[in-house]
All heavy atoms as a GROMACS GRO file, in nm:
protein
  543
    1MET      N    1   0.082  -0.120   0.003
    1MET     CA    2   0.004  -0.001   0.002
    1MET      C    3   0.093   0.122   0.002
    1MET      O    4   0.058   0.225  -0.070
    1MET     CB    5  -0.096  -0.003   0.123
    1MET     CG    6  -0.190   0.121   0.137
    1MET     SD    7  -0.311   0.115   0.252
    1MET     CE    8  -0.215   0.155   0.399
    2PHE      N    9   0.194   0.127   0.079
    2PHE     CA   10   0.272   0.251   0.083
    2PHE      C   11   0.360   0.259  -0.043
    2PHE      O   12   0.386   0.376  -0.082
    2PHE     CB   13   0.374   0.229   0.204
    2PHE     CG   14   0.312   0.268   0.336
    2PHE    CD1   15   0.243   0.181   0.423
    2PHE    CD2   16   0.312   0.403   0.385
    2PHE    CE1   17   0.193   0.201   0.535
    2PHE    CE2   18   0.250   0.438   0.505
    2PHE     CZ   19   0.193   0.338   0.580
    3GLN      N   20   0.391   0.158  -0.112
    3GLN     CA   21   0.464   0.170  -0.247
    3GLN      C   22   0.360   0.216  -0.343
    3GLN      O   23   0.396   0.296  -0.423
    3GLN     CB   24   0.518   0.038  -0.284
    3GLN     CG   25   0.646   0.007  -0.199
    3GLN     CD   26   0.693  -0.142  -0.230
    3GLN    OE1   27   0.636  -0.211  -0.323
    3GLN    NE2   28   0.804  -0.175  -0.182
    4GLY      N   29   0.239   0.173  -0.344
    4GLY     CA   30   0.149   0.206  -0.452
    4GLY      C   31   0.092   0.350  -0.434
    4GLY      O   32   0.077   0.408  -0.524
    5LEU      N   33   0.060   0.388  -0.311
    5LEU     CA   34   0.003   0.518  -0.283
    5LEU      C   35   0.099   0.621  -0.243
    5LEU      O   36   0.083   0.744  -0.255
    5LEU     CB   37  -0.103   0.512  -0.160
    5LEU     CG   38  -0.225   0.425  -0.200
    5LEU    CD1   39  -0.314   0.423  -0.077
    5LEU    CD2   40  -0.306   0.496  -0.315
    6GLY      N   41   0.220   0.593  -0.192
    6GLY     CA   42   0.302   0.679  -0.139
    6GLY      C   43   0.294   0.695   0.010
    6GLY      O   44   0.188   0.665   0.066
    7VAL      N   45   0.385   0.733   0.064
    7VAL     CA   46   0.388   0.742   0.231
    7VAL      C   47   0.285   0.842   0.270
    7VAL      O   48   0.201   0.802   0.364
    7VAL     CB   49   0.531   0.784   0.284
    7VAL    CG1   50   0.527   0.809   0.424
    7VAL    CG2   51   0.632   0.683   0.237
    8GLN      N   52   0.263   0.962   0.211
    8GLN     CA   53   0.170   1.047   0.259
    8GLN      C   54   0.030   0.999   0.242
    8GLN      O   55  -0.048   1.008   0.341
    8GLN     CB   56   0.196   1.188   0.188
    8GLN     CG   57   0.320   1.259   0.207
    8GLN     CD   58   0.430   1.208   0.138
    8GLN    OE1   59   0.415   1.130   0.043
    8GLN    NE2   60   0.555   1.258   0.164
    9TRP      N   61  -0.012   0.946   0.132
    9TRP     CA   62  -0.150   0.917   0.098
    9TRP      C   63  -0.166   0.782   0.183
    9TRP      O   64  -0.296   0.771   0.234
    9TRP     CB   65  -0.170   0.895  -0.041
    9TRP     CG   66  -0.200   1.034  -0.105
    9TRP    CD1   67  -0.115   1.097  -0.193
    9TRP    CD2   68  -0.307   1.110  -0.094
    9TRP    NE1   69  -0.166   1.217  -0.230
    9TRP    CE2   70  -0.289   1.216  -0.179
    9TRP    CE3   71  -0.429   1.104  -0.015
    9TRP    CZ2   72  -0.375   1.337  -0.177
    9TRP    CZ3   73  -0.515   1.212  -0.019
    9TRP    CH2   74  -0.484   1.316  -0.100
   10ALA      N   75  -0.085   0.688   0.199
   10ALA     CA   76  -0.110   0.568   0.264
   10ALA      C   77  -0.134   0.603   0.402
   10ALA      O   78  -0.215   0.534   0.485
   10ALA     CB   79  -0.004   0.464   0.247
   11GLY      N   80  -0.049   0.680   0.464
   11GLY     CA   81  -0.060   0.717   0.606
   11GLY      C   82  -0.190   0.792   0.633
   11GLY      O   83  -0.259   0.785   0.728
   12SER      N   84  -0.232   0.888   0.537
   12SER     CA   85  -0.359   0.957   0.550
   12SER      C   86  -0.469   0.864   0.547
   12SER      O   87  -0.573   0.873   0.614
   12SER     CB   88  -0.369   1.059   0.439
   12SER     OG   89  -0.275   1.162   0.459
   13LEU      N   90  -0.461   0.762   0.454
   13LEU     CA   91  -0.576   0.660   0.443
   13LEU      C   92  -0.600   0.579   0.571
   13LEU      O   93  -0.710   0.568   0.620
   13LEU     CB   94  -0.547   0.569   0.328
   13LEU     CG   95  -0.651   0.463   0.293
   13LEU    CD1   96  -0.781   0.517   0.256
   13LEU    CD2   97  -0.605   0.362   0.197
   14LEU      N   98  -0.474   0.538   0.632
   14LEU     CA   99  -0.497   0.468   0.761
   14LEU      C  100  -0.549   0.556   0.870
   14LEU      O  101  -0.629   0.509   0.951
   14LEU     CB  102  -0.361   0.421   0.808
   14LEU     CG  103  -0.298   0.301   0.712
   14LEU    CD1  104  -0.153   0.279   0.774
   14LEU    CD2  105  -0.386   0.175   0.739
   15GLY      N  106  -0.503   0.687   0.863
   15GLY     CA  107  -0.558   0.771   0.962
   15GLY      C  108  -0.710   0.793   0.948
   15GLY      O  109  -0.796   0.804   1.040
   16PHE      N  110  -0.759   0.813   0.827
   16PHE     CA  111  -0.910   0.834   0.801
   16PHE      C  112  -0.992   0.709   0.838
   16PHE      O  113  -1.099   0.720   0.888
   16PHE     CB  114  -0.917   0.873   0.652
   16PHE     CG  115  -0.860   1.004   0.611
   16PHE    CD1  116  -0.807   1.027   0.494
   16PHE    CD2  117  -0.871   1.104   0.700
   16PHE    CE1  118  -0.750   1.145   0.459
   16PHE    CE2  119  -0.819   1.229   0.670
   16PHE     CZ  120  -0.754   1.254   0.544
   17VAL      N  121  -0.933   0.587   0.803
   17VAL     CA  122  -0.998   0.470   0.851
   17VAL      C  123  -1.019   0.467   1.001
   17VAL      O  124  -1.126   0.432   1.054
   17VAL     CB  125  -0.932   0.331   0.786
   17VAL    CG1  126  -0.983   0.213   0.851
   17VAL    CG2  127  -0.955   0.351   0.639
   18ALA      N  128  -0.911   0.491   1.077
   18ALA     CA  129  -0.912   0.488   1.213
   18ALA      C  130  -1.013   0.594   1.267
   18ALA      O  131  -1.080   0.568   1.359
   18ALA     CB  132  -0.763   0.523   1.269
   19LEU      N  133  -1.016   0.707   1.211
   19LEU     CA  134  -1.097   0.821   1.247
   19LEU      C  135  -1.239   0.770   1.217
   19LEU      O  136  -1.332   0.807   1.306
   19LEU     CB  137  -1.066   0.946   1.169
   19LEU     CG  138  -1.151   1.067   1.217
   19LEU    CD1  139  -1.122   1.100   1.344
   19LEU    CD2  140  -1.114   1.190   1.118
   20ALA      N  141  -1.264   0.700   1.114
   20ALA     CA  142  -1.404   0.658   1.092
   20ALA      C  143  -1.454   0.561   1.184
   20ALA      O  144  -1.580   0.556   1.220
   20ALA     CB  145  -1.409   0.595   0.959
   21LEU      N  146  -1.362   0.482   1.248
   21LEU     CA  147  -1.387   0.373   1.348
   21LEU      C  148  -1.404   0.419   1.490
   21LEU      O  149  -1.453   0.340   1.584
   21LEU     CB  150  -1.291   0.259   1.336
   21LEU     CG  151  -1.288   0.183   1.208
   21LEU    CD1  152  -1.171   0.092   1.216
   21LEU    CD2  153  -1.432   0.133   1.175
   22VAL      N  154  -1.389   0.558   1.519
   22VAL     CA  155  -1.384   0.601   1.648
   22VAL      C  156  -1.520   0.605   1.724
   22VAL      O  157  -1.534   0.565   1.826
   22VAL     CB  158  -1.317   0.738   1.663
   22VAL    CG1  159  -1.350   0.828   1.782
   22VAL    CG2  160  -1.173   0.737   1.639
   23PRO      N  161  -1.633   0.633   1.639
   23PRO     CA  162  -1.766   0.630   1.697
   23PRO      C  163  -1.811   0.493   1.753
   23PRO      O  164  -1.901   0.491   1.825
   23PRO     CB  165  -1.850   0.688   1.593
   23PRO     CG  166  -1.770   0.751   1.499
   23PRO     CD  167  -1.640   0.684   1.504
   24ILE      N  168  -1.758   0.389   1.699
   24ILE     CA  169  -1.823   0.265   1.724
   24ILE      C  170  -1.806   0.228   1.872
   24ILE      O  171  -1.910   0.182   1.932
   24ILE     CB  172  -1.752   0.160   1.653
   24ILE    CG1  173  -1.778   0.171   1.494
   24ILE    CG2  174  -1.777   0.004   1.696
   24ILE    CD1  175  -1.710   0.085   1.390
   25PRO      N  176  -1.698   0.245   1.953
   25PRO     CA  177  -1.705   0.216   2.096
   25PRO      C  178  -1.795   0.318   2.164
   25PRO      O  179  -1.853   0.272   2.258
   25PRO     CB  180  -1.547   0.237   2.141
   25PRO     CG  181  -1.477   0.231   2.006
   25PRO     CD  182  -1.561   0.270   1.901
   26VAL      N  183  -1.806   0.431   2.118
   26VAL     CA  184  -1.889   0.532   2.185
   26VAL      C  185  -2.035   0.479   2.186
   26VAL      O  186  -2.118   0.497   2.260
   26VAL     CB  187  -1.878   0.670   2.131
   26VAL    CG1  188  -1.966   0.759   2.189
   26VAL    CG2  189  -1.729   0.727   2.148
   27ILE      N  190  -2.063   0.435   2.058
   27ILE     CA  191  -2.206   0.391   2.027
   27ILE      C  192  -2.238   0.263   2.116
   27ILE      O  193  -2.350   0.256   2.179
   27ILE     CB  194  -2.225   0.352   1.878
   27ILE    CG1  195  -2.236   0.487   1.796
   27ILE    CG2  196  -2.352   0.281   1.861
   27ILE    CD1  197  -2.222   0.464   1.656
   28PHE      N  198  -2.148   0.166   2.125
   28PHE     CA  199  -2.168   0.049   2.216
   28PHE      C  200  -2.173   0.096   2.368
   28PHE      O  201  -2.246   0.040   2.435
   28PHE     CB  202  -2.051  -0.042   2.192
   28PHE     CG  203  -2.072  -0.128   2.078
   28PHE    CD1  204  -1.964  -0.155   1.996
   28PHE    CD2  205  -2.197  -0.178   2.035
   28PHE    CE1  206  -1.964  -0.238   1.883
   28PHE    CE2  207  -2.206  -0.249   1.922
   28PHE     CZ  208  -2.087  -0.274   1.841
   29TRP      N  209  -2.095   0.196   2.395
   29TRP     CA  210  -2.099   0.240   2.542
   29TRP      C  211  -2.235   0.309   2.569
   29TRP      O  212  -2.291   0.293   2.679
   29TRP     CB  213  -1.989   0.339   2.566
   29TRP     CG  214  -1.991   0.394   2.706
   29TRP    CD1  215  -1.955   0.339   2.821
   29TRP    CD2  216  -2.022   0.530   2.739
   29TRP    NE1  217  -1.975   0.420   2.917
   29TRP    CE2  218  -2.020   0.547   2.892
   29TRP    CE3  219  -2.065   0.635   2.674
   29TRP    CZ2  220  -2.039   0.656   2.949
   29TRP    CZ3  221  -2.092   0.753   2.728
   29TRP    CH2  222  -2.079   0.764   2.879
   30LYS      N  223  -2.284   0.389   2.482
   30LYS     CA  224  -2.413   0.463   2.490
   30LYS      C  225  -2.545   0.369   2.487
   30LYS      O  226  -2.627   0.371   2.571
   30LYS     CB  227  -2.418   0.586   2.399
   30LYS     CG  228  -2.541   0.673   2.442
   30LYS     CD  229  -2.542   0.792   2.346
   30LYS     CE  230  -2.655   0.879   2.391
   30LYS     NZ  231  -2.645   1.012   2.338
   31TYR      N  232  -2.541   0.293   2.387
   31TYR     CA  233  -2.655   0.219   2.348
   31TYR      C  234  -2.644   0.059   2.385
   31TYR      O  235  -2.722  -0.025   2.340
   31TYR     CB  236  -2.688   0.227   2.197
   31TYR     CG  237  -2.723   0.360   2.162
   31TYR    CD1  238  -2.637   0.440   2.093
   31TYR    CD2  239  -2.843   0.427   2.205
   31TYR    CE1  240  -2.667   0.571   2.060
   31TYR    CE2  241  -2.875   0.554   2.190
   31TYR     CZ  242  -2.772   0.633   2.107
   31TYR     OH  243  -2.814   0.755   2.066
   32GLY      N  244  -2.522   0.023   2.435
   32GLY     CA  245  -2.504  -0.122   2.466
   32GLY      C  246  -2.597  -0.192   2.548
   32GLY      O  247  -2.643  -0.312   2.513
   33ALA      N  248  -2.652  -0.125   2.659
   33ALA     CA  249  -2.756  -0.198   2.737
   33ALA      C  250  -2.877  -0.214   2.652
   33ALA      O  251  -2.951  -0.327   2.658
   33ALA     CB  252  -2.780  -0.118   2.848
   34ARG      N  253  -2.910  -0.133   2.575
   34ARG     CA  254  -3.036  -0.132   2.490
   34ARG      C  255  -3.019  -0.256   2.374
   34ARG      O  256  -3.111  -0.327   2.351
   34ARG     CB  257  -3.072  -0.012   2.413
   34ARG     CG  258  -3.212   0.003   2.364
   34ARG     CD  259  -3.238   0.136   2.298
   34ARG     NE  260  -3.191   0.249   2.390
   34ARG     CZ  261  -3.197   0.369   2.359
   34ARG    NH1  262  -3.233   0.409   2.218
   34ARG    NH2  263  -3.147   0.474   2.429
   35ILE      N  264  -2.905  -0.265   2.315
   35ILE     CA  265  -2.871  -0.357   2.230
   35ILE      C  266  -2.866  -0.489   2.288
   35ILE      O  267  -2.934  -0.595   2.227
   35ILE     CB  268  -2.739  -0.330   2.163
   35ILE    CG1  269  -2.745  -0.201   2.079
   35ILE    CG2  270  -2.695  -0.451   2.072
   35ILE    CD1  271  -2.608  -0.163   2.025
   36ARG      N  272  -2.813  -0.505   2.413
   36ARG     CA  273  -2.812  -0.645   2.472
   36ARG      C  274  -2.953  -0.687   2.511
   36ARG      O  275  -2.981  -0.802   2.520
   36ARG     CB  276  -2.721  -0.646   2.590
   36ARG     CG  277  -2.578  -0.632   2.544
   36ARG     CD  278  -2.486  -0.646   2.675
   36ARG     NE  279  -2.500  -0.553   2.780
   36ARG     CZ  280  -2.446  -0.432   2.776
   36ARG    NH1  281  -2.360  -0.404   2.686
   36ARG    NH2  282  -2.473  -0.349   2.874
   37ALA      N  283  -3.024  -0.595   2.554
   37ALA     CA  284  -3.167  -0.621   2.596
   37ALA      C  285  -3.256  -0.677   2.486
   37ALA      O  286  -3.346  -0.753   2.513
   37ALA     CB  287  -3.231  -0.488   2.659
   38ARG      N  288  -3.227  -0.628   2.372
   38ARG     CA  289  -3.305  -0.681   2.259
   38ARG      C  290  -3.260  -0.792   2.191
   38ARG      O  291  -3.316  -0.856   2.104
   38ARG     CB  292  -3.327  -0.573   2.146
   38ARG     CG  293  -3.402  -0.456   2.197
   38ARG     CD  294  -3.423  -0.351   2.098
   38ARG     NE  295  -3.339  -0.360   1.984
   38ARG     CZ  296  -3.353  -0.269   1.880
   38ARG    NH1  297  -3.429  -0.165   1.892
   38ARG    NH2  298  -3.286  -0.294   1.774
   39SER      N  299  -3.127  -0.844   2.230
   39SER     CA  300  -3.065  -0.950   2.166
   39SER      C  301  -3.110  -1.082   2.222
   39SER      O  302  -3.133  -1.101   2.345
   39SER     CB  303  -2.914  -0.929   2.190
   39SER     OG  304  -2.845  -1.058   2.148
   40GLN      N  305  -3.122  -1.174   2.134
   40GLN     CA  306  -3.171  -1.308   2.178
   40GLN      C  307  -3.037  -1.398   2.216
   40GLN      O  308  -3.055  -1.503   2.272
   40GLN     CB  309  -3.248  -1.374   2.070
   40GLN     CG  310  -3.175  -1.408   1.947
   40GLN     CD  311  -3.263  -1.480   1.848
   40GLN    OE1  312  -3.372  -1.521   1.874
   40GLN    NE2  313  -3.223  -1.478   1.715
   41PHE      N  314  -2.929  -1.344   2.178
   41PHE     CA  315  -2.801  -1.424   2.199
   41PHE      C  316  -2.739  -1.381   2.326
   41PHE      O  317  -2.638  -1.445   2.376
   41PHE     CB  318  -2.703  -1.406   2.078
   41PHE     CG  319  -2.770  -1.459   1.966
   41PHE    CD1  320  -2.814  -1.364   1.864
   41PHE    CD2  321  -2.780  -1.594   1.943
   41PHE    CE1  322  -2.872  -1.424   1.747
   41PHE    CE2  323  -2.834  -1.654   1.818
   41PHE     CZ  324  -2.888  -1.552   1.733
   42ALA      N  325  -2.768  -1.261   2.378
   42ALA     CA  326  -2.691  -1.204   2.505
   42ALA      C  327  -2.759  -1.280   2.640
   42ALA      O  328  -2.866  -1.252   2.652
   42ALA     CB  329  -2.709  -1.051   2.509
   43PRO      N  330  -2.680  -1.347   2.692
   43PRO     CA  331  -2.726  -1.418   2.817
   43PRO      C  332  -2.745  -1.316   2.930
   43PRO      O  333  -2.667  -1.206   2.939
   43PRO     CB  334  -2.610  -1.517   2.863
   43PRO     CG  335  -2.490  -1.449   2.806
   43PRO     CD  336  -2.528  -1.386   2.682
   44THR      N  337  -2.844  -1.328   3.017
   44THR     CA  338  -2.876  -1.241   3.125
   44THR      C  339  -2.874  -1.328   3.257
   44THR      O  340  -2.900  -1.444   3.252
   44THR     CB  341  -2.996  -1.177   3.106
   44THR    OG1  342  -3.108  -1.269   3.098
   44THR    CG2  343  -3.013  -1.086   2.984
   45MET      N  344  -2.834  -1.264   3.364
   45MET     CA  345  -2.834  -1.326   3.490
   45MET      C  346  -2.900  -1.234   3.587
   45MET      O  347  -2.882  -1.117   3.584
   45MET     CB  348  -2.685  -1.344   3.543
   45MET     CG  349  -2.669  -1.418   3.659
   45MET     SD  350  -2.506  -1.427   3.714
   45MET     CE  351  -2.443  -1.540   3.600
   46PRO      N  352  -2.991  -1.297   3.675
   46PRO     CA  353  -3.062  -1.209   3.779
   46PRO      C  354  -2.963  -1.140   3.864
   46PRO      O  355  -2.850  -1.189   3.894
   46PRO     CB  356  -3.146  -1.308   3.859
   46PRO     CG  357  -3.127  -1.446   3.807
   46PRO     CD  358  -3.026  -1.433   3.673
   47LYS      N  359  -2.995  -1.017   3.924
   47LYS     CA  360  -2.908  -0.950   3.999
   47LYS      C  361  -2.877  -1.004   4.138
   47LYS      O  362  -2.773  -0.991   4.192
   47LYS     CB  363  -2.967  -0.804   4.020
   47LYS     CG  364  -2.968  -0.726   3.908
   47LYS     CD  365  -3.024  -0.582   3.936
   47LYS     CE  366  -3.021  -0.500   3.812
   47LYS     NZ  367  -3.071  -0.357   3.827
   48ASN      N  368  -2.963  -1.102   4.185
   48ASN     CA  369  -2.945  -1.164   4.310
   48ASN      C  370  -2.884  -1.288   4.284
   48ASN      O  371  -2.900  -1.390   4.385
   48ASN     CB  372  -3.069  -1.162   4.386
   48ASN     CG  373  -3.185  -1.244   4.323
   48ASN    OD1  374  -3.169  -1.275   4.209
   48ASN    ND2  375  -3.297  -1.242   4.387
   49ALA      N  376  -2.827  -1.336   4.180
   49ALA     CA  377  -2.777  -1.473   4.154
   49ALA      C  378  -2.655  -1.484   4.226
   49ALA      O  379  -2.574  -1.399   4.259
   49ALA     CB  380  -2.748  -1.485   4.011
   50PRO      N  381  -2.639  -1.615   4.293
   50PRO     CA  382  -2.526  -1.637   4.374
   50PRO      C  383  -2.396  -1.650   4.288
   50PRO      O  384  -2.408  -1.685   4.165
   50PRO     CB  385  -2.550  -1.773   4.442
   50PRO     CG  386  -2.647  -1.849   4.356
   50PRO     CD  387  -2.728  -1.728   4.285
   51GLY      N  388  -2.279  -1.616   4.353
   51GLY     CA  389  -2.149  -1.629   4.267
   51GLY      C  390  -2.107  -1.511   4.204
   51GLY      O  391  -2.022  -1.505   4.129
   52LEU      N  392  -2.186  -1.390   4.205
   52LEU     CA  393  -2.145  -1.268   4.141
   52LEU      C  394  -2.019  -1.222   4.219
   52LEU      O  395  -2.003  -1.220   4.333
   52LEU     CB  396  -2.253  -1.165   4.150
   52LEU     CG  397  -2.370  -1.202   4.077
   52LEU    CD1  398  -2.470  -1.087   4.080
   52LEU    CD2  399  -2.344  -1.209   3.916
   53ALA      N  400  -1.921  -1.171   4.140
   53ALA     CA  401  -1.797  -1.114   4.199
   53ALA      C  402  -1.819  -0.995   4.288
   53ALA      O  403  -1.748  -0.972   4.382
   53ALA     CB  404  -1.701  -1.086   4.091
   54ALA      N  405  -1.908  -0.909   4.257
   54ALA     CA  406  -1.934  -0.791   4.333
   54ALA      C  407  -2.008  -0.820   4.472
   54ALA      O  408  -1.983  -0.751   4.568
   54ALA     CB  409  -2.029  -0.700   4.256
   55ALA      N  410  -2.076  -0.934   4.466
   55ALA     CA  411  -2.134  -0.973   4.593
   55ALA      C  412  -2.062  -1.044   4.701
   55ALA      O  413  -2.077  -1.049   4.809
   55ALA     CB  414  -2.277  -1.056   4.562
   56ALA      N  415  -1.938  -1.101   4.639
   56ALA     CA  416  -1.846  -1.186   4.718
   56ALA      C  417  -1.740  -1.096   4.770
   56ALA      O  418  -1.661  -1.046   4.709
   56ALA     CB  419  -1.791  -1.299   4.642
   57PRO      N  420  -1.733  -1.077   4.901
   57PRO     CA  421  -1.633  -0.998   4.964
   57PRO      C  422  -1.496  -1.064   4.955
   57PRO      O  423  -1.491  -1.188   4.968
   57PRO     CB  424  -1.675  -0.970   5.117
   57PRO     CG  425  -1.768  -1.073   5.132
   57PRO     CD  426  -1.840  -1.123   5.001
   58MET      N  427  -1.384  -1.002   4.944
   58MET     CA  428  -1.257  -1.053   4.931
   58MET      C  429  -1.204  -1.067   5.073
   58MET      O  430  -1.202  -0.975   5.149
   58MET     CB  431  -1.156  -0.970   4.854
   58MET     CG  432  -1.022  -1.024   4.828
   58MET     SD  433  -0.912  -0.927   4.730
   58MET     CE  434  -1.002  -0.936   4.570
   59SER      N  435  -1.172  -1.200   5.105
   59SER     CA  436  -1.120  -1.219   5.236
   59SER      C  437  -0.970  -1.171   5.257
   59SER      O  438  -0.907  -1.154   5.152
   59SER     CB  439  -1.126  -1.367   5.273
   59SER     OG  440  -1.045  -1.436   5.192
   60SER      N  441  -0.923  -1.174   5.373
   60SER     CA  442  -0.793  -1.137   5.406
   60SER      C  443  -0.682  -1.234   5.363
   60SER      O  444  -0.579  -1.196   5.347
   60SER     CB  445  -0.763  -1.099   5.550
   60SER     OG  446  -0.796  -1.223   5.618
   61SER      N  447  -0.722  -1.358   5.329
   61SER     CA  448  -0.635  -1.468   5.292
   61SER      C  449  -0.620  -1.479   5.143
   61SER      O  450  -0.583  -1.577   5.085
   61SER     CB  451  -0.677  -1.605   5.355
   61SER     OG  452  -0.805  -1.642   5.297
   62SER      N  453  -0.670  -1.370   5.064
   62SER     CA  454  -0.657  -1.369   4.919
   62SER      C  455  -0.564  -1.278   4.880
   62SER      O  456  -0.548  -1.161   4.938
   62SER     CB  457  -0.808  -1.337   4.863
   62SER     OG  458  -0.894  -1.434   4.889
   63ASN      N  459  -0.508  -1.295   4.767
   63ASN     CA  460  -0.401  -1.196   4.710
   63ASN      C  461  -0.484  -1.103   4.623
   63ASN      O  462  -0.615  -1.113   4.615
   63ASN     CB  463  -0.291  -1.268   4.637
   63ASN     CG  464  -0.336  -1.343   4.510
   63ASN    OD1  465  -0.457  -1.336   4.472
   63ASN    ND2  466  -0.248  -1.420   4.463
   64SER      N  467  -0.422  -1.006   4.552
   64SER     CA  468  -0.492  -0.917   4.467
   64SER      C  469  -0.576  -0.965   4.356
   64SER      O  470  -0.660  -0.906   4.315
   64SER     CB  471  -0.393  -0.804   4.423
   64SER     OG  472  -0.306  -0.865   4.333
   65ASN      N  473  -0.535  -1.086   4.321
   65ASN     CA  474  -0.607  -1.152   4.198
   65ASN      C  475  -0.730  -1.228   4.244
   65ASN      O  476  -0.804  -1.274   4.164
   65ASN     CB  477  -0.519  -1.251   4.127
   65ASN     CG  478  -0.393  -1.172   4.063
   65ASN    OD1  479  -0.406  -1.059   4.041
   65ASN    ND2  480  -0.286  -1.244   4.047
   66GLY      N  481  -0.757  -1.236   4.382
   66GLY     CA  482  -0.860  -1.308   4.425
   66GLY      C  483  -0.838  -1.456   4.444
   66GLY      O  484  -0.921  -1.526   4.496
   67ASN      N  485  -0.714  -1.499   4.422
   67ASN     CA  486  -0.681  -1.646   4.433
   67ASN      C  487  -0.635  -1.653   4.575
   67ASN      O  488  -0.578  -1.588   4.654
   67ASN     CB  489  -0.558  -1.676   4.354
   67ASN     CG  490  -0.596  -1.665   4.201
   67ASN    OD1  491  -0.712  -1.682   4.164
   67ASN    ND2  492  -0.506  -1.626   4.111
   68ASP      N  493  -0.666  -1.772   4.636
   68ASP     CA  494  -0.632  -1.795   4.771
   68ASP      C  495  -0.477  -1.822   4.786
   68ASP      O  496  -0.411  -1.872   4.698
   68ASP     CB  497  -0.701  -1.931   4.820
   68ASP     CG  498  -0.844  -1.931   4.844
   68ASP    OD1  499  -0.886  -1.810   4.858
   68ASP    OD2  500  -0.917  -2.026   4.825
   69VAL      N  501  -0.435  -1.764   4.892
   69VAL     CA  502  -0.285  -1.755   4.921
   69VAL      C  503  -0.252  -1.856   5.048
   69VAL      O  504  -0.323  -1.864   5.139
   69VAL     CB  505  -0.242  -1.627   4.966
   69VAL    CG1  506  -0.090  -1.631   4.995
   69VAL    CG2  507  -0.267  -1.523   4.854
   70GLU      N  508  -0.166  -1.952   5.016
   70GLU     CA  509  -0.126  -2.050   5.115
   70GLU      C  510  -0.057  -1.974   5.222
   70GLU      O  511   0.042  -1.900   5.203
   70GLU     CB  512  -0.048  -2.160   5.061
   70GLU     CG  513  -0.113  -2.250   4.957
   70GLU     CD  514  -0.029  -2.360   4.921
   70GLU    OE1  515   0.063  -2.405   4.990
   70GLU    OE2  516  -0.045  -2.418   4.805
   71LYS      N  517  -0.094  -1.997   5.346
   71LYS     CA  518  -0.024  -1.944   5.464
   71LYS      C  519   0.097  -2.007   5.488
   71LYS      O  520   0.104  -2.130   5.510
   71LYS     CB  521  -0.117  -1.939   5.586
   71LYS     CG  522  -0.236  -1.849   5.569
   71LYS     CD  523  -0.328  -1.836   5.689
   71LYS     CE  524  -0.450  -1.764   5.660
   71LYS     NZ  525  -0.533  -1.752   5.775
   72GLN      N  526   0.209  -1.945   5.506
   72GLN     CA  527   0.334  -2.001   5.545
   72GLN      C  528   0.358  -1.999   5.694
   72GLN      O  529   0.323  -1.899   5.758
   72GLN     CB  530   0.442  -1.940   5.474
   72GLN     CG  531   0.440  -1.946   5.319
   72GLN     CD  532   0.558  -1.880   5.254
   72GLN    OE1  533   0.649  -1.827   5.325
   72GLN    NE2  534   0.555  -1.875   5.126
   73GLU      N  535   0.393  -2.103   5.759
   73GLU     CA  536   0.422  -2.112   5.905
   73GLU      C  537   0.561  -2.103   5.948
   73GLU      O  538   0.655  -2.129   5.870
   73GLU     CB  539   0.363  -2.245   5.945
   73GLU     CG  540   0.219  -2.244   5.932
   73GLU     CD  541   0.154  -2.384   5.978
   73GLU    OE1  542   0.223  -2.450   6.064
   73GLU    OE2  543   0.054  -2.415   5.933
   0.00000   0.00000   0.00000
């Protein structure tokens, strides 16, 4: 591409493609809940379901990753 178009035009083309793709994450952030609510493929879980990470407090015997740490004696 750089040989066929030249450095300036090929770089500009890549920049324009990247600029055109910028709104996509913003659209998913703004309308994502609405899209997932209408999707038949998006799994849903009730808010009071057991095993949610936010509901499980981290104990003092866990490291920062949430994995159990063996106590050394």
